C-alpha positions in Angstrom: 11.7 219.9 -61.8 8.3 219.8 -63.5 8.1 216.0 -63.0 8.4 216.1 -59.5 5.8 218.4 -59.2 3.8 216.1 -61.3 3.5 213.3 -59.3 3.3 215.3 -55.9 0.0 216.7 -57.7 -1.3 213.2 -58.5 0.0 212.2 -55.0 -2.6 215.0 -53.5 -5.0 214.3 -55.8 -5.4 210.8 -54.9 -5.4 211.1 -51.6 -8.0 213.4 -51.9 -10.2 211.5 -53.4 -9.8 208.9 -51.0 -11.0 211.6 -48.3 -14.0 212.2 -50.3 -14.9 208.5 -50.6 -14.9 208.4 -47.1 -18.3 207.6 -44.9 -20.1 206.6 -41.9 -23.4 205.1 -41.9 -25.9 203.8 -39.1 -28.5 201.0 -39.4 -30.6 199.0 -37.4 -31.6 195.1 -37.3 -33.9 193.5 -35.1 -32.6 189.9 -34.4 -33.4 186.6 -37.3 -36.7 185.7 -37.8 -38.5 188.8 -36.3 -39.5 191.9 -38.2 -39.8 194.0 -35.2 -37.9 195.0 -32.0 -40.3 194.1 -28.5 -39.2 194.5 -25.2 -36.6 191.3 -23.9 -35.6 190.9 -27.6 -32.0 191.0 -28.8 -31.2 193.6 -31.9 -27.9 195.4 -33.8 -26.6 198.4 -34.2 -24.4 198.2 -37.2 -21.6 201.1 -37.8 -20.3 201.0 -41.6 -17.0 202.5 -42.1 -15.3 203.0 -45.6 -11.6 204.9 -46.0 -11.8 206.2 -42.4 -8.7 204.9 -40.5 -10.0 205.4 -37.0 -12.3 203.2 -35.1 -15.7 204.4 -33.7 -16.1 204.0 -29.8 -18.4 202.5 -28.2 -22.1 203.2 -28.4 -23.2 204.6 -24.8 -26.7 205.6 -23.9 -28.5 203.8 -26.8 -32.2 204.9 -26.0 -34.5 201.7 -24.5 -31.5 198.9 -24.7 -28.6 197.7 -23.0 -25.3 197.1 -24.6 -24.4 193.5 -24.4 -21.4 193.4 -26.5 -19.4 195.6 -29.2 -16.6 194.2 -31.3 -15.3 194.8 -35.1 -17.4 191.9 -37.7 -15.7 192.8 -41.0 -12.8 194.0 -42.0 -11.3 194.5 -46.1 -8.7 196.9 -47.7 -7.3 196.9 -50.9 -5.1 198.8 -53.4 -4.7 199.6 -57.1 -2.9 201.2 -59.2 -4.6 202.8 -62.5 -1.7 204.9 -64.9 0.8 204.4 -62.3 -1.3 206.2 -59.5 -1.7 204.0 -56.6 -5.0 204.4 -54.4 -5.9 202.6 -51.1 -9.7 201.5 -50.4 -10.7 200.5 -46.8 -13.9 199.2 -45.0 -14.6 198.0 -42.1 -18.1 197.1 -40.0 -18.8 197.3 -36.0 -21.7 195.8 -34.6 -23.1 196.5 -31.4 -25.4 193.8 -29.8 -28.3 195.3 -27.4 -31.0 193.7 -25.2 -34.4 196.0 -25.6 -35.4 197.0 -21.9 -37.8 199.9 -22.5 -41.0 200.4 -25.0 -41.2 203.8 -27.3 -39.5 205.3 -30.3 -35.8 206.1 -30.4 -33.4 207.9 -32.2 -29.4 207.3 -32.2 -26.5 209.2 -33.7 -25.2 210.9 -35.4 -21.5 209.3 -34.4 -18.2 211.2 -35.7 -15.6 208.8 -36.6 -12.1 210.1 -37.8 -14.0 213.2 -38.6 -16.6 211.7 -40.4 -20.1 211.7 -39.3 -22.8 209.2 -39.8 -26.8 209.4 -40.2 -29.0 209.2 -37.7 -31.2 206.0 -37.2 -34.8 205.9 -35.8 -36.4 202.5 -34.3 -39.4 201.5 -32.2 -39.3 199.3 -29.0 -42.7 197.3 -29.1 -44.6 195.8 -26.0 -42.9 192.7 -24.5 -44.4 189.4 -26.2 -47.9 188.0 -24.9 -45.7 184.3 -25.4 -42.3 185.5 -24.3 -40.9 184.8 -20.6 -39.1 188.2 -19.9 -36.6 186.3 -17.2 -34.5 183.4 -17.8 -36.5 180.0 -16.7 -39.7 182.1 -15.7 -42.7 180.1 -15.7 -45.2 182.5 -16.8 -48.2 181.4 -18.5 -48.6 182.6 -22.2 -51.6 185.2 -22.1 -52.2 185.3 -18.4 -53.2 187.3 -16.1 -53.2 186.8 -12.4 -54.4 182.8 -11.9 -57.0 183.0 -14.6 -58.3 179.3 -15.5 -59.3 180.3 -19.4 -55.5 180.8 -20.7 -53.2 178.2 -21.1 -50.7 177.6 -18.7 -46.9 176.6 -18.4 -45.8 173.8 -15.5 -42.2 174.0 -16.3 -39.7 176.2 -17.9 -40.4 178.1 -21.4 -39.5 181.0 -23.3 -43.5 181.3 -24.9 -42.9 179.9 -27.9 -45.1 177.0 -27.6 -48.1 176.6 -25.7 -51.6 174.2 -25.7 -55.2 175.7 -25.8 -57.9 173.7 -25.3 -61.4 174.3 -26.9 -65.4 173.2 -26.7 -67.9 173.4 -29.4 -69.6 175.0 -27.1 -69.7 176.3 -23.6 -73.3 175.9 -23.1 -74.9 172.7 -24.0 -78.3 170.7 -23.0 -77.6 167.6 -20.7 -76.3 164.3 -22.7 -75.6 166.8 -26.1 -72.4 165.4 -28.2 -69.7 168.4 -27.7 -65.9 168.2 -29.3 -63.3 168.9 -26.8 -60.1 169.6 -28.6 -56.3 170.5 -27.4 -54.0 172.3 -30.0 -50.3 172.8 -29.7 -49.3 176.3 -30.9 -45.4 176.2 -31.4 -42.7 178.7 -33.2 -39.9 176.0 -32.7 -37.9 174.1 -35.4 -39.1 170.5 -34.8 -41.3 168.7 -32.6 -39.4 166.0 -31.0 -41.9 164.4 -28.5 -45.1 165.0 -27.0 -46.8 163.0 -24.4 -49.2 163.1 -21.7 -48.0 162.7 -18.2 -52.1 161.9 -17.4 -55.6 162.4 -18.5 -57.7 165.0 -18.6 -60.3 165.2 -16.2 -63.9 165.4 -17.0 -66.0 165.6 -14.2 -69.8 164.8 -14.8 -69.1 163.9 -18.4 -69.4 160.6 -20.3 -66.7 160.3 -22.7 -65.6 159.4 -26.1 -62.0 159.1 -27.3 -61.1 160.4 -31.3 -58.6 159.4 -33.4 -59.2 162.4 -35.4 -56.2 164.2 -34.9 -53.6 166.1 -37.0 -51.1 164.0 -38.8 -48.6 166.7 -39.7 -48.4 170.5 -38.8 -50.3 173.5 -40.5 -49.8 177.3 -39.6 -51.9 179.6 -38.1 -52.4 183.3 -36.9 -53.0 183.8 -33.4 -52.9 187.3 -31.8 -50.7 188.9 -35.1 -48.2 185.7 -35.0 -47.7 183.1 -37.2 -47.5 179.5 -35.0 -47.3 176.0 -36.5 -50.5 174.3 -34.9 -51.5 170.5 -35.1 -54.4 168.9 -33.0 -52.7 166.6 -30.3 -55.7 165.1 -28.8 -59.9 165.2 -29.6 -62.8 163.7 -27.2 -66.4 163.6 -27.8 -68.0 164.6 -24.3 -71.7 163.8 -22.8 -72.4 166.1 -20.0 -74.5 163.8 -17.3 -75.5 166.2 -15.1 -77.2 170.0 -14.9 -74.9 173.3 -13.7 -71.5 174.5 -14.8 -69.3 171.4 -15.0 -65.2 172.0 -15.5 -62.6 170.1 -17.4 -59.8 170.5 -16.4 -56.7 169.9 -18.4 -54.0 167.6 -18.6 -49.9 167.3 -18.0 -48.0 167.2 -21.8 -44.3 166.4 -21.8 -43.1 168.4 -25.0 -39.3 168.0 -26.6 -38.4 170.6 -29.1 -35.4 172.0 -30.9 -34.7 175.7 -29.7 -32.7 177.7 -32.1 -30.2 180.1 -30.6 -28.4 182.9 -32.0 -25.3 184.5 -31.4 -22.9 186.8 -33.5 -19.1 185.4 -34.6 -16.8 188.6 -35.2 -15.6 186.5 -38.2 -18.6 184.6 -39.8 -21.1 187.2 -38.6 -24.8 186.3 -37.3 -24.8 182.0 -36.4 -27.2 179.7 -34.8 -27.4 176.5 -33.6 -30.0 174.6 -32.3 -30.3 172.9 -28.9 -33.1 170.4 -27.2 -35.5 171.7 -24.6 -38.0 169.9 -22.8 -41.0 171.4 -22.0 -43.5 170.8 -19.2 -46.9 172.3 -20.5 -51.0 171.7 -19.9 -53.9 173.4 -21.6 -56.4 176.1 -20.2 -59.1 174.6 -18.1 -62.9 175.1 -19.4 -66.2 175.4 -17.8 -69.1 174.5 -19.2 -72.7 175.7 -18.8 -75.3 172.4 -19.2 -78.7 173.5 -19.0 -81.5 170.6 -18.4 -83.8 169.5 -21.1 -86.5 171.4 -22.1 -90.1 170.8 -19.9 -92.4 169.2 -20.6 -90.6 166.1 -21.4 -92.9 163.8 -23.2 -93.9 160.3 -21.3 -92.0 158.5 -24.2 -89.1 160.2 -24.1 -86.2 157.7 -24.6 -83.4 159.5 -23.4 -81.5 160.3 -26.8 -79.8 163.4 -27.4 -79.1 164.2 -31.3 -80.5 163.5 -34.3 -81.5 159.8 -35.1 -83.8 157.5 -37.6 -85.2 154.6 -36.5 -86.4 151.5 -38.8 -87.3 148.0 -38.7 -87.4 144.9 -41.4 -89.5 141.6 -41.1 -88.6 139.0 -43.4 -92.0 137.7 -44.0 -95.5 138.0 -42.7 -96.5 134.7 -42.3 -95.9 132.3 -39.4 -96.8 129.2 -37.6 -97.5 128.7 -33.6 -94.8 128.1 -31.5 -91.9 128.9 -34.2 -89.6 131.4 -33.6 -89.2 134.5 -36.1 -87.2 137.9 -36.0 -87.9 141.6 -36.5 -84.9 143.7 -36.8 -85.1 147.7 -35.6 -81.9 149.5 -36.6 -81.4 152.7 -35.4 -79.2 155.4 -37.1 -77.5 159.1 -36.4 -75.4 161.1 -34.6 -75.4 161.6 -30.6 -75.1 159.0 -27.6 -76.2 156.8 -30.1 -74.8 153.9 -28.0 -76.7 155.0 -25.0 -80.0 154.6 -26.6 -82.6 151.9 -25.6 -85.7 151.3 -27.7 -89.0 150.8 -25.4 -90.6 148.0 -23.9 -91.3 146.0 -26.6 -93.5 143.5 -24.3 -95.4 146.0 -23.6 -96.9 147.1 -27.1 -96.5 143.9 -29.2 -100.3 141.6 -28.6 -99.8 138.9 -26.1 -100.4 136.5 -29.1 -96.5 137.0 -30.2 -94.3 136.4 -27.1 -91.0 138.9 -27.5 -87.5 138.2 -25.9 -84.6 140.5 -25.3 -83.3 141.8 -28.5 -79.1 141.0 -29.4 -77.9 144.5 -30.1 -75.0 145.2 -32.3 -73.1 148.2 -32.5 -71.4 149.8 -35.3 -70.6 153.3 -34.1 -67.5 155.9 -34.9 -66.1 158.7 -32.8 -65.3 160.9 -35.6 -64.2 164.7 -34.9 -67.5 166.0 -34.5 -69.3 163.3 -32.9 -70.1 159.8 -32.5 -72.0 158.9 -35.5 -73.5 155.0 -36.9 -75.7 152.5 -36.1 -76.8 150.2 -33.5 -79.0 147.1 -34.7 -81.6 145.5 -32.3 -82.5 142.1 -33.3 -85.6 140.6 -31.5 -86.9 137.1 -31.3 -90.8 136.5 -30.8 -92.6 133.5 -31.0 -96.2 133.4 -32.0 -98.8 131.5 -29.7 -101.9 131.1 -31.5 -102.8 130.9 -35.0 -104.8 134.2 -36.7 -103.6 137.7 -38.1 -102.0 140.2 -35.8 -100.6 143.6 -36.1 -96.9 144.4 -35.0 -97.6 148.3 -33.9 -95.5 150.9 -35.0 -92.4 151.7 -32.2 -91.9 155.4 -31.6 -88.5 156.6 -31.0 -88.8 160.0 -29.4 -85.4 162.1 -28.9 -84.3 165.6 -28.4 -82.8 167.4 -31.1 -79.9 170.2 -30.0 -80.0 171.9 -33.4 -83.7 172.6 -33.6 -84.1 173.0 -29.4 -87.4 170.5 -29.8 -88.3 166.8 -28.9 -88.9 164.9 -32.3 -90.3 161.7 -33.1 -88.6 158.6 -35.4 -91.3 155.8 -36.1 -90.2 152.4 -37.5 -93.0 151.1 -39.3 -95.4 148.0 -38.4 -96.4 144.9 -40.3 -99.4 142.8 -40.7 -98.9 139.3 -40.0 -100.6 135.7 -40.2 -99.9 133.3 -38.2 -100.9 129.5 -39.2 -101.1 126.1 -37.2 -97.4 125.2 -36.8 -96.0 121.7 -34.6 -97.5 121.2 -31.4 -95.8 122.2 -28.3 -94.9 120.0 -25.5 -97.6 121.4 -23.1 -100.1 120.6 -25.8 -99.2 117.5 -26.6 -99.4 116.3 -23.2 -102.9 117.9 -23.3 -103.8 116.5 -26.5 -102.8 112.2 -24.9 -105.4 112.8 -21.9 -108.6 111.0 -22.7 -111.6 110.4 -20.3 -112.6 106.8 -19.6 -116.1 106.7 -19.1 -116.2 103.0 -17.9 -118.1 102.4 -14.7 -116.0 101.7 -11.6 -117.3 98.6 -9.8 -119.3 100.1 -6.4 -118.4 98.3 -3.3 -121.2 97.4 -0.5 -119.4 99.6 1.7 -119.5 102.6 -0.3 -123.3 102.6 0.0 -123.2 103.3 3.9 -123.9 107.1 4.1 -122.9 109.6 7.1 -126.0 111.7 8.0 -123.7 114.3 9.7 -124.4 117.7 7.9 -121.0 118.8 6.0 -121.5 122.7 8.0 -120.4 120.4 11.2 -117.2 119.1 10.0 -113.6 120.3 9.9 -113.4 120.2 5.8 -115.9 122.6 6.0 -114.0 125.1 8.1 -110.5 124.8 6.7 -112.2 126.3 3.5 -112.7 129.7 5.5 -110.0 129.3 8.2 -106.9 128.3 5.4 -107.8 131.3 3.2 -107.9 134.2 5.6 -104.9 132.4 7.0 -103.2 133.2 3.5 -104.9 136.4 3.2 -103.7 137.8 6.5 -99.9 136.7 5.4 -100.5 138.2 1.8 -101.3 141.2 3.9 -98.0 141.4 6.2 -96.0 140.0 4.0 -97.6 143.1 1.2 -96.9 145.6 4.1 -93.5 144.4 4.4 -92.7 144.7 0.8 -94.0 148.3 0.8 -92.2 149.5 4.0 -88.7 147.8 2.3 -89.4 149.6 -1.0 -90.9 152.9 0.0 -87.7 154.8 0.4 -86.0 153.3 -3.2 -82.5 155.1 -1.7 -82.4 153.2 1.8 -83.3 150.1 -0.3 -80.6 150.8 -2.9 -78.1 151.9 0.4 -78.7 148.4 1.9 -77.6 146.3 -1.3 -75.2 148.5 -2.8 -72.8 146.0 -2.1 -74.5 143.4 -4.1 -75.1 146.3 -7.0 -71.0 146.7 -7.0 -70.7 143.0 -7.3 -72.9 142.5 -9.9 -71.7 145.2 -12.2 -67.8 143.7 -11.2 -68.9 140.5 -13.0 -69.4 142.6 -16.2 -66.0 144.0 -15.8 -64.8 140.5 -15.1 -66.2 139.4 -18.2 -64.6 142.0 -20.3 -61.0 141.4 -18.9 -61.6 138.1 -20.0 -62.0 139.8 -23.6 -59.1 141.7 -23.0 -61.6 145.0 -23.6 -59.5 147.2 -21.6 -62.2 149.9 -22.9 -65.2 147.9 -21.7 -63.6 146.7 -18.7 -62.7 150.7 -17.1 -66.1 151.6 -18.3 -67.8 148.8 -16.3 -65.3 149.2 -13.3 -65.7 153.0 -12.9 -70.0 152.4 -13.2 -69.4 149.7 -10.4 -67.4 152.3 -8.1 -69.2 155.1 -8.7 -72.7 153.7 -8.8 -71.7 151.7 -5.0 -70.6 155.4 -3.5 -74.3 156.8 -5.2 -76.2 153.8 -3.7 -74.4 153.5 -0.4 -74.6 157.4 0.5 -77.6 157.9 -1.2 -76.2 160.8 -3.3 -77.8 161.8 -6.5 -75.6 161.4 -9.8 -75.2 165.1 -9.9 -73.6 165.4 -6.3 -70.5 162.2 -6.8 -67.7 164.5 -6.9 -64.5 163.5 -5.6 -64.6 166.8 -2.6 -68.0 165.3 -2.0 -67.8 162.0 -1.2 -64.6 162.6 0.9 -66.5 165.0 2.9 -69.6 162.5 3.1 -67.2 159.6 4.1 -65.4 161.1 6.5 -68.5 162.7 8.3 -69.9 159.0 8.4 -66.7 158.0 10.2 -65.0 156.4 7.2 -61.1 156.5 7.9 -58.7 158.4 5.7 -57.0 155.6 4.7 -60.1 153.9 3.2 -60.9 157.2 1.5 -57.8 157.8 -0.1 -57.3 154.5 -1.5 -61.1 154.7 -2.9 -60.2 157.9 -4.5 -56.8 156.7 -5.7 -58.3 153.7 -7.7 -60.5 155.9 -9.2 -58.2 158.4 -10.2 -56.1 155.1 -11.4 -58.6 154.0 -13.2 -59.9 156.8 -15.1 -56.2 157.5 -16.1 -55.8 154.0 -17.1 -58.8 154.2 -19.2 -56.8 156.7 -21.6 -53.4 155.1 -21.3 -52.3 153.0 -23.7 -50.1 151.0 -21.2 -52.4 149.3 -19.7 -52.2 145.3 -19.9 -54.0 142.2 -18.5 -51.6 142.1 -15.2 -52.6 145.7 -14.8 -56.5 144.6 -15.4 -56.7 142.0 -13.0 -54.6 144.4 -10.5 -57.6 147.0 -10.7 -60.2 144.7 -10.3 -58.8 143.3 -7.2 -58.2 146.6 -5.9 -61.7 148.0 -6.5 -63.5 144.5 -5.0 -60.6 144.8 -2.0 -62.0 148.5 -1.4 -65.5 148.0 -1.8 -65.1 144.8 1.0 -63.3 147.4 3.3 -65.9 149.8 3.1 -68.7 147.6 3.5 -66.9 146.1 6.9 -66.4 149.8 7.8 -70.1 150.8 7.5 -71.2 147.9 9.4 -69.0 148.4 12.2 -70.4 152.1 12.4 -73.3 152.2 15.2 -76.8 152.4 13.6 -78.4 155.8 13.5 
């Protein structure tokens, strides 16, 4: 009897120990990869039960959230026997997957499972992430409010974890000042598979140089409290050509990424997998306020904006007449160096030194912050007379945006001596001319004299009449010349097609060299120059909308206008596209020549105003 009581006592004690070990615990955790819960996020409520045979009920009224699904995600049981005493243990985990829907601080619990009460949990739900679309397939722009062009925006579907930001080194600049335009990619995706531009950015009123200084790998940056992988995918050096507010319109990009999807498995717990996603995104637009260069401008201002240094090199100071010589000027610095021209040296050099058009060699690179390098001007000159002469100093006046002042760089001059050289062809012919003093025989007939005064002869009066007629003709021609050139805009308008064809010949030369960049530069100069000359419009007004309005008001057909604008857009796009080949260059050239011919024919058909 005592043995049975002892066994009963041990059994009750074992069950009492199990009951003492029973527990229920609540915990809340955000989705993987985040350390907080925001509106729209998925998060998890976990119920861990130990030594409780009952299952918890489905959670109800979880503050600020909607229950997506609820299930048991873990179960463990075991038996042990110590000194003949057998005990049983049991543990299980139940997980509720919820979506955060309301901002605020919330409390859940306690819950009772099998008579055992759990703890309470406290959690907070923050505002929706500024980079997250709250609805599937939404096209909300990151950080956008309304139609604000200063914020990046989505063109296609996305979930806010990838966007582009465009920036410029300065939004207030001077004419011709070098600015850096950068497009930067921000992403939280696991992998970037492809980044490709579907069109070129639009730089209205700028001359541009594309920089190859872009990112070769991803780096990390904290932006608005969140860490992103970043990369610079495009960079341009831009030079404003007119004053006012100039807009840079961001282009479209197609980006392929791997998106990590999370789900909860009843056996393995939290799991994830990657799915491909393609986004069509564009960076924000920018506006640059361009100021006019300070007045008064120096009379000898070269148009150079940046920081420059001009030097000269002359190999010898001893020369001979009629023998060609050379002097080299080298311009070094940063800024719009590719477009800088030296002063007219023929007006500076002494007339005894005849100087010719230089041979120009550019060694310029487009870096990450500016265009820098050197340009060499190799001048040939010809000494015409003997003696000692001075080659003058050559000054380059430029504007330095850093100091805000006009500055001057001086290339030193030289003292030269010109000795006697080999005679030129003209002087040789003069030396062979000799005076023959031998008197001719006088014929008797030559002794006859005519006593009629010369004043009564036609020869005398012709010396007065002919100069007067020539003077009158010269005055008439001069007045006609002045009349034709009084209005240079009208003069250029009449010869706009000739100027355009001259510029197209430069494009044809670049096409023969297979230099696509120079080809499209010359092609665009020809098209824009033709419009500016023909319509008598200043450069600052040469914009697509203005061109369309003026051509339409002149009576030009809409088809011709659309064709012209299309050619300009195609040329600007092809300039930055790597896909342009020889065939596309010929096609662009033929289309440009054709549209100029068509416009010229339509202008000729218009009634004279």
